[in-house]
N, C-alpha and C positions, 0 to 999 in steps of 0.2 A: 358233354365235356366237363371235366373236373374243374371246380372253381380254383382260382389262383391261390397260392399259399397265403398271400397277405390278407385275403378275406378272412382267414381263420384267426387273425391276430388283432382284431379291432379292440379298441379300448374297453368296449362293453364286456369283453371276455376276461378282463383283468381288474375286477372290482377291488382286489386288495391293493393294487398299485394306485388306483384312483383315490382310495381312502387315505393313503399315506401322503399325498401331495397337499400342500397348503397354498392358498391363493388369497389375494387381498379381500378382506371383508369390510375394510374401513377405507374411506377416501382420505388421502393426505390433505393437509391444510392448504397446500399449494393449488389444489384443484377442487376445492370445496368452498367457493364463494357463496354469498347469499342466494338462495334458490327458492323459487315458488314451487310448491309440490302439491300434486293431486295423486290420488291412487291410480297407478298405472301410467301416469304421464307427468313430466315436469320439464321446465326449461329454466336456464339461468336467468334470474330476475334482472330486468333492465338491459339485457344484452341484445345486440343486433344479431342478424343471422350469421354474419362472419364471426362474431364473437362467440356465439353458441357453438359453431363448428369448431373453432379453436379450442374451446373448453372441452368438448368431447374428445378431440384429438389428444389433448394432454392427458385425459383420463385413460385413453387407449394405451398411450405410451407407458403410463404407470402400471396398468394391468399386464401388459405384455412383458414389461421388464421383470416384474415379480414372477410371472409364469415361467419365463426363461430361466430365472435363477433357481426355481424349484425343479425344473426339468434337467438342470445340469447334474442332478444327483443320479440320472439314469443315462449316462452318455453312451453306454454300450447299446442302448436301444437304437441309436442312429444306424449303426453298422448292421444290426439285426434287420432293421427295416429295409436297408439297401439290398441285403442279400435276399430277403423275402420278395421284394419288388422285382429284382432281376429274375428270380425263379419263376414268378408269375408271368413276367414278360416272355420268358423263353417258352413257357407252356402255351401262351396265346399265339405267339408268333409261329410256333410249330403247328398249331391248329389251322391258322390262316395259310401256312405254306402247303399243307395237305390239300386244302380246298382249292388253292390257286394252281396246284399242279395239274388240274384238269381243265382249267379255263384261265384266260387272260383278263377276263372281266366278270365281276360278280355283281349283277344288277346295277351296272353303271359305275362301279368302284373298281379301279385297278388295285394291284397289290400295294403299290406305293401309297395310294390314297387311303387304303385301309390301314396302313401303318400310321398315317397322320391321325386317323380316328383313334387308334390305340394310344398314340402319344398324348392326345388331348384327354383321353380317359384317365391315364395315369396322372397327368397334371391336375385334373379336377379332383381326383381321389385324394391326392396329397393336400390340396388347398382346403377341401371339405373337412378332412380329418384334422387339419391344423387349426382352422378358425371356427368351424361350426359344430362339429361333432362333440367335442368336450363340453361345450356349453349346453347343448341340447340335452345330453345325457345327465348333466348336473341338474338341470331344471326338473327333469322327471323325478330324480331322487329327492330333491328338495320339496317338491309338492307332496310326495308320498310320506315323507318324514315330518312335514310341517315346518321345515326350516327355511322356507321361502320368505318367512317374516323378516329375516335379516336383510334380504334384498329389498323388500317393499319399504322398509324403514329408512333406507338410504335416501338422501335428498337429490336423487336423480331419477330419470325415467327407469321404471322397473324393467321394461323391455330391453332397454339399452344395457343396463347393468347385468341382467341375466343372460343376454345373448352374446356379449363380447368380453366377459370378464376373464376368460381363460384362453390360453394358446398352447398347443402341443407342438413344440418346435421340432421334435424328432420326426414328425410326419412330413417334414420337408423332404425326406428321402424319396417318397413317391413323386413329389412335385419335381424334384431334380431329375429323376429318371424320365419323367414326361418331357421336361425341357430339353434334355439331351437327345431323346428320340425325336422330338420335334425338329431340332436343328439338323439331325441326320436325314430325316425324311424330306425336309425342305430342300436340302442339297440334292437328294436323290431325284426329286421331282423337278429340279432346276427352277424353283419358284422364285420370282423376283418380288420381294416384299416391299411394296411401295408404302408411302405414308397412309394412304386410304385403306389398303388391305390390312396393315398393321393395326390401325385404329379400329377397324371392323372386328378383328380378332380379339383385341383387348376388350371391346365393348361386349361381345358375345360371351367372353369369359366372365365378365362382371354380371351379365344377365343370368348366366348359368348358376353362379354363386347365389344370386338373389332368389332364383327359383328354388334351389335346394334349401336355402335358409327359410323361406316362407313356407314351403311344404313341410319341413321338419318342425317349424314352430307351431303350425296347425296341429301336427300329430302330438307334440308334447303338451299342448294346451288341453288336449283331451284328458290328460291325467287329472284335471280339476274335477272331472266327473267319473272317470274310470280309474281303477287301481293301477293297472299296468298297461302299457302300450308297446312293450318290447317286441312282441310278436309282429305287430304291425311294422315296426322299424325294420325287422329282418326281411319282411316281404318287400319293403321299399328297396333295401339294399340288393336283394336278388334281382329286382327290376333294373337297378342301376348297373348290375353286372352285364346285362344284355347290351349295354352301350359299347362294349368292347368290339362289337361287330357292326357292319353296316345295317341300318334299320330296314333297308329295302329287302333283306333276305328273309324277314319274318312275314308271316301271314297278315292279311289286311286287318283282321280283328285285333291281333296283337299290336300292330303298329298304331292302331287307333287308341288302344289302352295306354301304350307308352307315350302317346302324344297328349292325350286329354285327361286320362285318369292319373297316371304317374308321368309327369312331363319330362321324361328322360331325353327326348329329342332335343329340347332346348338346353339341356345340361351338357351334352357331349357332341351330338351330331351337328348342331348348328355351329358351334365354335370350330369343329373340324372342317366343316364346309367353308367357313371363312378363311381358315388357314390354307386350305387346298385351292382356294380361288373358285369355289363352286357356289358361293352364297349370293342369292339374289336380293336386291333392295327390299322386295316385298317380304321375304322371310325375315330380314333384319328388323323391319318395322314391327312385324308380328311378334317376334321374340321380345322386343322392347315392351310392347303392350302387355304380353303375358306376364313378364317379370314385374311390371308396375302394378298390375291388377292383383297378382298373388301377394306381393308385399303389403299392399293396402289392406287386402282381405285378412291376411295373417295378423296384422297389427290390430285390426278391429276384433278379430276372434280372441286374441290375447286379452284385450280389455274386457271382453265379455266373460272369459274364463276367470279373471280376477274377482269378478263379482260373486263367483261360487266358491272361492277359496276361503276356508275358515281358519287355517293355520293351527299352530300348536297351542295358542292361547285361547282357542274357542271353547 
């Protein structure tokens, strides 16, 4: 099956546009109090945990406000993304319609439930490209060019600064398509979203984002030792594309790879199961455990990679 059109329009294929954007490299005085700093990790001096959280939230507000101001120069992007997302949606829905023309049930998934899976796929794709993708690609280029020094010299955690400094607001188009399709399919399935089910869905979405962030951070950290990891990123995105369809339709070896090697199951399938009312408490606990372990491992690997970074001044 042909990949959806929006796959061909990722930011990595528009380097000239990325270079034209400007983002904050300096912390405003309002969010830069006295800070104790170590290479790769820092916390606001003398602050309690709530104070530290508030400090980082203020920084996020500054980062995202300046990113949105920069993205306002490319307003046509939003409509282009919406059109591309809808075209990709029509392609995938057409493929599913052909498959379900011969059966009412595909390995335990009805057509309406498969549409829930597709809705979560688009929602996650939009969120990933809004919050994670721009920062991870920027890290790769900064390490190659030796300009990561400017991040390491800031009086904040280098991982936080590098991971959350940029926001691509126009990628909200995919997320909005996912939200709209989710609302439609919930009505189609006559699902009653109680507080517990809504909380489980929100929690699994957060876990999916954490898994993507940790996995991608591990990949970009490899640039401390290898020149380019772009090809690895493309392989991961191809694996992510498989999440548009129920995981049960794939052979056992591929399901295993998409669960343990590239944890696509926890990114799309688990949240979709929560939305469709198919998620068991055991799976929810397992997803939380996987997300926590990956984030801790990615953070440790990042600090290890920093020890091998020489920078432009070496």
